[in-house]
Backbone bond lengths (Angstrom), bond angles and torsions (degrees), N, CA, C in turn:
res aa  C-N    CA-C-N  psi(-1)  N-CA   C-N-CA  omega(-1)  CA-C   N-CA-C  phi
1 M - - - 1.269 - - 1.614 106.97 -
2 E 1.213 117.98 -39.42 1.509 118.78 171.37 1.439 120.28 -50.59
3 W 1.363 109.21 -48.72 1.484 119.44 176.96 1.584 108.65 -58.69
4 K 1.225 119.66 -46.91 1.449 117.89 -175.82 1.547 114.05 -59.29
5 S 1.362 112.44 -40.93 1.437 116.06 177.41 1.534 111.46 -67.33
6 V 1.234 122.47 -37.92 1.487 124.51 173.10 1.503 113.41 -63.06
7 R 1.295 112.08 -45.28 1.505 123.38 178.43 1.498 108.64 -52.71
8 D 1.365 115.22 -54.25 1.441 125.21 -176.20 1.562 107.41 -58.69
9 F 1.345 112.09 -51.53 1.511 115.53 175.58 1.483 116.69 -47.21
10 V 1.317 113.56 -51.65 1.486 120.83 179.30 1.470 110.58 -56.39
11 I 1.238 118.68 -51.28 1.504 122.19 -174.78 1.554 110.76 -62.93
12 V 1.402 115.20 -35.94 1.504 110.69 179.93 1.542 107.66 -82.94
13 R 1.305 124.43 -28.98 1.383 125.94 169.24 1.499 114.92 -58.38
14 D 1.304 117.63 -36.85 1.477 122.86 -179.95 1.584 110.59 -93.84
15 N 1.273 112.19 10.74 1.571 117.90 176.13 1.561 109.23 54.95
16 G 1.256 115.24 30.63 1.571 117.65 -179.25 1.556 115.70 60.49
17 C 1.353 109.26 27.74 1.506 114.08 -175.76 1.553 110.99 -105.68
18 D 1.361 115.94 153.31 1.466 114.59 173.89 1.398 113.78 -67.54
19 L 1.240 118.49 130.84 1.401 123.23 -176.07 1.523 113.54 57.49
20 G 1.228 118.91 14.23 1.501 123.71 -176.57 1.525 112.54 71.96
21 I 1.328 116.77 19.19 1.458 117.41 -171.60 1.641 103.83 -93.20
22 E 1.337 115.24 118.70 1.460 119.30 171.50 1.559 112.95 -44.21
23 G 1.264 116.72 135.92 1.498 118.66 171.98 1.590 107.87 95.00
24 R 1.206 112.48 -8.04 1.524 113.50 179.52 1.560 110.07 -114.96
25 E 1.369 119.41 53.21 1.381 123.32 -174.65 1.622 111.17 -63.69
26 I 1.150 114.29 136.69 1.498 122.34 174.63 1.488 113.42 -83.65
27 C 1.382 116.12 111.19 1.377 119.36 -178.14 1.582 115.19 -90.93
28 G 1.347 117.37 -12.76 1.427 121.84 177.75 1.403 112.75 -117.05
29 K 1.338 120.88 -139.11 1.428 124.72 -177.67 1.530 114.81 -66.34
30 I 1.207 113.16 136.34 1.525 120.88 -179.40 1.512 106.86 -106.11
31 L 1.489 117.30 124.57 1.276 124.31 168.92 1.433 116.19 -101.75
32 I 1.300 121.73 141.77 1.551 123.22 179.02 1.501 101.29 -105.10
33 H 1.399 112.73 122.63 1.400 126.50 -178.14 1.582 110.73 -99.05
34 H 1.413 115.72 126.77 1.388 116.97 170.46 1.577 108.34 -79.18
35 M 1.316 117.73 113.96 1.507 118.86 178.95 1.441 117.95 -67.50
36 N 1.355 114.54 -20.42 1.539 121.00 165.11 1.482 112.79 -94.64
37 P 1.203 117.71 140.64 1.441 123.16 166.13 1.548 116.38 -53.08
38 I 1.223 116.85 129.10 1.615 120.82 -175.48 1.520 102.84 -107.24
39 S 1.319 115.82 142.43 1.382 126.18 177.35 1.524 109.42 -119.04
40 V 1.250 108.66 164.56 1.518 113.94 175.88 1.585 110.75 -54.03
41 E 1.256 113.85 -41.16 1.543 121.54 -177.50 1.587 109.97 -63.66
42 D 1.226 113.44 -37.04 1.458 118.04 -179.78 1.582 107.64 -65.09
43 I 1.299 114.81 -40.56 1.507 120.99 -179.72 1.457 107.67 -63.38
44 L 1.306 118.02 -55.22 1.493 127.72 -172.98 1.658 109.48 -58.04
45 K 1.361 109.45 -42.07 1.469 115.01 177.89 1.486 117.85 -90.13
46 R 1.374 117.24 -3.58 1.362 122.93 176.99 1.561 111.43 62.39
47 S 1.329 114.17 48.39 1.455 120.57 -178.34 1.434 110.17 -53.43
48 D 1.417 112.90 159.76 1.371 116.89 177.33 1.517 120.58 -70.19
49 F 1.461 108.30 -11.23 1.367 115.91 174.83 1.514 115.49 -64.21
50 L 1.255 116.11 -31.04 1.499 122.81 -170.27 1.517 114.30 -68.12
51 L 1.256 114.49 -41.67 1.565 121.06 -172.71 1.525 115.33 -117.63
52 N 1.262 116.92 0.21 1.484 118.05 -173.83 1.572 106.02 -88.12
53 P 1.368 118.23 124.29 1.517 120.64 -175.57 1.468 108.96 -62.11
54 E 1.332 119.88 -28.13 1.487 120.45 179.60 1.545 111.33 -52.61
55 F 1.266 113.64 -33.70 1.450 121.04 -170.41 1.708 112.23 -97.35
56 L 1.264 113.63 6.61 1.477 121.23 -179.41 1.433 117.86 -120.37
57 I 1.310 121.27 158.44 1.409 121.24 -179.21 1.603 107.30 -156.51
58 S 1.183 114.20 152.04 1.510 117.63 177.25 1.548 111.56 -85.26
59 T 1.250 113.66 140.79 1.538 121.43 -179.41 1.574 108.04 -140.95
60 I 1.356 104.45 168.80 1.529 113.60 162.15 1.368 107.60 -110.37
61 L 1.289 120.76 164.13 1.511 124.61 -171.85 1.490 116.78 -56.10
62 T 1.478 118.05 -40.36 1.359 113.19 175.10 1.455 115.91 -73.00
63 T 1.358 123.35 -30.77 1.451 120.67 170.26 1.492 113.26 -60.47
64 H 1.338 114.74 -45.57 1.499 120.79 176.15 1.505 111.00 -54.50
65 N 1.307 120.49 -51.95 1.490 126.76 174.53 1.481 117.38 -58.05
66 A 1.386 115.72 -39.61 1.354 120.38 166.02 1.511 119.78 -55.85
67 I 1.339 113.35 -44.61 1.452 118.77 179.42 1.519 110.17 -68.41
68 H 1.236 125.18 -33.76 1.492 134.13 -172.83 1.544 105.68 -78.71
69 Y 1.324 113.12 -45.02 1.417 112.50 -164.38 1.602 109.51 -110.41
70 G 1.374 119.17 3.83 1.412 126.46 171.55 1.523 108.74 67.86
71 D 1.237 124.26 26.83 1.318 128.93 -179.55 1.635 119.32 -99.94
72 E 1.293 120.12 83.10 1.482 131.99 -167.45 1.657 107.07 -52.88
73 S 1.348 114.34 -28.16 1.377 120.83 -176.41 1.580 113.37 -65.85
74 L 1.282 112.42 -17.85 1.502 117.43 -179.79 1.545 111.39 -86.52
75 L 1.344 116.58 -13.22 1.447 120.77 179.57 1.466 118.17 -68.09
76 V 1.248 119.81 145.30 1.490 124.74 175.71 1.572 106.98 -64.75
77 T 1.336 117.54 131.71 1.386 122.94 172.32 1.484 110.36 -108.41
78 E 1.359 115.61 159.50 1.508 118.09 174.86 1.521 110.58 -67.62
79 P 1.272 118.33 147.06 1.438 126.00 -178.97 1.488 108.81 -62.14
80 I 1.388 112.56 147.20 1.581 113.45 179.24 1.509 101.82 -80.05
81 V 1.407 114.34 138.60 1.505 118.42 177.91 1.667 101.43 -84.79
82 R 1.230 107.65 124.28 1.569 119.20 -179.09 1.450 111.46 -97.17
83 S 1.404 111.35 148.23 1.497 114.42 173.89 1.494 107.84 -129.76
84 R 1.289 117.30 172.41 1.333 120.42 -173.70 1.561 113.25 -64.89
85 N 1.273 117.99 136.19 1.438 126.32 -175.93 1.620 120.76 50.26
86 D 1.410 113.16 20.03 1.459 120.60 176.05 1.462 114.04 -64.03
87 T 1.454 121.42 -9.42 1.418 123.28 176.73 1.504 111.88 -105.38
88 C 1.296 119.28 -4.86 1.432 124.91 -177.32 1.562 110.00 -111.38
89 P 1.356 115.24 90.54 1.432 116.11 -173.72 1.512 118.94 -58.72
90 W 1.510 110.63 -21.67 1.516 114.09 -171.81 1.629 106.06 -89.99
91 K 1.348 116.21 0.79 1.481 118.43 175.79 1.631 115.31 -104.10
92 H 1.320 108.26 13.36 1.517 114.01 -177.67 1.601 111.05 -82.44
């Protein structure tokens, strides 16, 4: 029950946005990421890292995996600004 309360607080604080970045609203499943690595000892001793919102952030799965696996190609990039006929080389 305590986790759900903290989780909800973090989602509201981050405005439901990936990494709390405005304009990156999460439309699907929201994961809460522990910014500091968690050990078994942290869990057994109920370390402050576990439920302190200062150490938690909202993410999507691909961002979460990019953080854990160091793969920047998984991160969301800004959309490409398109212009008329930019994909038709014969119309330039």
